[in-house]
VEXGU-235752 format. One line per 2 residues: for each residue x, y, z of C-alpha. Coordinates in steps of 0.05 Angstrom, whole numbers, plus 5000, padded with zeros to 4 digits. Layout:
# residues N
X:Y:Z | ...
# end
This chain:
# residues 329
8765:0413:9811 | 8766:0489:9810
8705:0506:9857 | 8718:0580:9850
8708:0577:9771 | 8643:0535:9776
8611:0579:9827 | 8637:0643:9789
8607:0620:9724 | 8544:0600:9759
8539:0663:9790 | 8552:0703:9727
8501:0662:9689 | 8453:0682:9744
8453:0756:9726 | 8481:0755:9661
8453:0764:9589 | 8418:0699:9580
8379:0714:9645 | 8357:0781:9629
8331:0755:9556 | 8291:0699:9584
8267:0739:9642 | 8237:0792:9594
8209:0736:9546 | 8178:0700:9607
8154:0763:9639 | 8114:0774:9569
8087:0697:9572 | 8068:0712:9645
8016:0769:9614 | 7995:0716:9563
7994:0648:9602 | 7996:0668:9677
7951:0725:9676 | 7901:0713:9616
7904:0637:9605 | 7927:0644:9532
7973:0584:9510 | 8019:0626:9465
8071:0578:9439 | 8100:0635:9390
8139:0678:9437 | 8197:0669:9395
8167:0709:9336 | 8158:0767:9379
8238:0761:9398 | 8252:0753:9324
8210:0817:9302 | 8246:0862:9355
8317:0836:9339 | 8306:0839:9263
8276:0903:9267 | 8335:0935:9295
8384:0896:9249 | 8347:0910:9186
8333:0986:9204 | 8410:0995:9213
8449:0948:9173 | 8401:0938:9114
8372:1011:9108 | 8425:1054:9147
8372:1084:9184 | 8381:1108:9257
8384:1057:9315 | 8329:1085:9356
8282:1084:9292 | 8296:1010:9292
8273:1003:9366 | 8209:1044:9351
8198:1000:9294 | 8205:0937:9330
8157:0955:9382 | 8104:0977:9323
8115:0914:9291 | 8107:0872:9353
8036:0905:9359 | 8025:0889:9288
8045:0816:9298 | 8000:0810:9360
7943:0838:9317 | 7954:0788:9261
7958:0730:9310 | 7903:0750:9353
7846:0770:9304 | 7840:0698:9277
7865:0658:9337 | 7837:0686:9400
7770:0656:9393 | 7800:0587:9389
7808:0540:9445 | 7869:0537:9485
7903:0478:9449 | 7882:0500:9381
7915:0565:9401 | 7977:0538:9419
7985:0501:9352 | 7971:0565:9310
8020:0605:9349 | 8069:0553:9341
8060:0554:9267 | 8063:0630:9266
8129:0635:9299 | 8160:0586:9250
8130:0625:9190 | 8169:0686:9220
8234:0646:9225 | 8226:0620:9154
8212:0691:9124 | 8273:0717:9155
8312:0659:9131 | 8291:0658:9061
8339:0661:9004 | 8293:0704:8963
8294:0756:9017 | 8370:0749:9034
8387:0820:9015 | 8341:0845:9067
8349:0794:9124 | 8415:0764:9111
8387:0691:9100 | 8418:0637:9141
8476:0684:9158 | 8437:0737:9191
8456:0806:9202 | 8515:0843:9238
8539:0912:9243 | 8479:0946:9275
8499:0954:9347 | 8550:1006:9340
8507:1059:9357 | 8485:1027:9418
8554:1013:9446 | 8573:1085:9426
8527:1104:9485 | 8563:1059:9533
8582:1105:9598 | 8630:1045:9623
8704:1054:9603 | 8739:1002:9571
8763:0950:9617 | 8736:0893:9665
8686:0906:9720 | 8684:0861:9785
8618:0852:9819 | 8639:0821:9886
8700:0776:9889 | 8674:0725:9836
8635:0757:9786 | 8665:0799:9733
8642:0830:9657 | 8675:0868:9611
8650:0940:9592 | 8604:0919:9535
8569:0863:9574 | 8560:0915:9635
8525:0965:9592 | 8482:0909:9559
8467:0884:9630 | 8450:0955:9653
8400:0965:9599 | 8375:0895:9602
8357:0899:9679 | 8332:0969:9671
8278:0940:9623 | 8263:0879:9672
8254:0929:9725 | 8209:0976:9684
8169:0915:9657 | 8153:0882:9727
8134:0949:9755 | 8087:0962:9695
8057:0893:9703 | 8045:0902:9778
8009:0968:9765 | 7967:0936:9711
7948:0873:9753 | 7935:0914:9811
7880:0953:9767 | 7811:0934:9747
7838:0917:9678 | 7884:0862:9707
7828:0835:9752 | 7788:0824:9688
7845:0787:9654 | 7851:0742:9718
7775:0728:9711 | 7785:0712:9639
7834:0660:9652 | 7782:0631:9707
7719:0630:9666 | 7715:0675:9605
7641:0654:9596 | 7626:0686:9667
7664:0747:9648 | 7625:0755:9579
7559:0747:9618 | 7576:0811:9661
7582:0853:9590 | 7659:0852:9586
7688:0846:9514 | 7732:0781:9528
7764:0788:9455 | 7786:0860:9468
7817:0847:9535 | 7856:0782:9503
7874:0823:9446 | 7905:0876:9497
7943:0820:9537 | 7968:0791:9471
7997:0857:9451 | 8028:0874:9517
8064:0808:9529 | 8084:0811:9458
8119:0883:9463 | 8152:0859:9526
8176:0797:9485 | 8202:0848:9431
8246:0881:9490 | 8278:0813:9500
8289:0808:9422 | 8329:0874:9429
8374:0854:9486 | 8383:0783:9448
8412:0820:9384 | 8455:0876:9421
8486:0825:9468 | 8513:0784:9406
8520:0844:9358 | 8484:0798:9311
8416:0760:9293 | 8412:0691:9254
8342:0663:9248 | 8356:0594:9275
8365:0623:9344 | 8294:0643:9341
8264:0574:9343 | 8208:0543:9384
8260:0516:9429 | 8268:0591:9458
8193:0596:9471 | 8199:0529:9508
8253:0552:9552 | 8217:0617:9568
8161:0572:9587 | 8205:0530:9633
8231:0592:9664 | 8160:0621:9680
8136:0557:9711 | 8202:0548:9752
8191:0615:9780 | 8113:0613:9792
8062:0633:9737 | 8021:0696:9753
8074:0721:9798 | 8108:0790:9788
8180:0766:9801 | 8166:0693:9782
8198:0697:9711 | 8257:0738:9740
8273:0689:9794 | 8258:0631:9746
8307:0658:9691 | 8362:0668:9744
8355:0597:9777 | 8349:0565:9710
8414:0591:9677 | 8454:0588:9742
8437:0521:9752 | 8449:0498:9679
8519:0534:9683 | 8534:0503:9746
8517:0435:9724 | 8559:0442:9662
8619:0472:9692 | 8616:0427:9749
8616:0363:9701 | 8666:0389:9660
8715:0404:9717 | 8702:0334:9745
8717:0301:9681 | 8780:0341:9673
8797:0323:9745 | 8784:0248:9734
8730:0250:9791 | 8683:0226:9729
8709:0178:9683 | 8655:0144:9643
8638:0208:9601 | 8679:0263:9564
8676:0336:9562 | 8634:0330:9494
8582:0295:9527 | 8569:0341:9582
8521:0385:9538 | 8474:0330:9529
8475:0304:9602 | 8464:0371:9633
8398:0375:9597 | 8377:0306:9621
8398:0328:9695 | 8362:0396:9691
8299:0362:9655 | 8299:0308:9709
8300:0367:9760 | 8241:0402:9726
8200:0334:9722 | 8209:0331:9798
8190:0408:9810 | 8130:0397:9766
8108:0329:9805 | 8118:0357:9876
8107:0433:9865 | 8077:0449:9796
8058:0520:9815 | 8134:0534:9816
8175:0564:9867 | 8130:0627:9885
8069:0606:9848 | 7998:0587:9877
7970:0519:9853 | 7903:0558:9841
7935:0602:9791 | 7948:0549:9740
7878:0518:9742 | 7858:0542:9671
7795:0539:9638 | 7814:0513:9570
7749:0522:9535
# end
């Protein structure tokens, strides 16, 4: 077995583009779920809005790249308003159902045959990332980070921008949660009736939380699209949101760095198991499965690990059990 290959791929995954994408998505969910107690299962919709805003602006209409970024941020706010106005007065379980449905509506709209000329249909869109990569300060070549990790110049540029966005988002959330506004959000999570009795507009605070988390989610959508230089509607299914929740719970809800650590551990562990099993099969150490079956088994093993985590440490690695005692009225 090639242990260097196994470890290097796991280490690359721990700081790679998937980790950046899901860290940003989970940071947004942390604002919703961890700090405000909103069960938003439609985070994939915010990523889709961010990704398609860039793609449609550049590929379909031939407009500047940064205009697409601005449109994506604006549309994330609009989507939060459209989601929040009719749903934020619902109970937590009903809110979860509505947000799942909303995310599916967004996915099916961009997938629609009638809108193929705009959104590309099931094939999606390409050719919108040239302006972004033209800003790349890294000369063409391979870049080694340590002795076992290496990325090409395009990936390095995506990672530089992505991790910068992660750092800015974490710092912003830190400042917000240390402010009186953040303390009101935490109070809403614990008992919104008590907050309402003190004269606070609970609906307004929830709406602000939904917008901020949604905007951070759209940043994840930007990196998602740019790292692949393409968008395709089926990439933004509810599975994406569930992965983001897994990352959040693994790292610890209502913790600034919980989503970041959770994303790094989740993807490093997933790739470690995948590559390890593949190498074991090739070396003849494991003979009862084939390499084609590794993909399913890895999720079984990771799922088992997450089940054990939820049983023995439901608050996650850095979390506090009191932070997940939500008032679901």
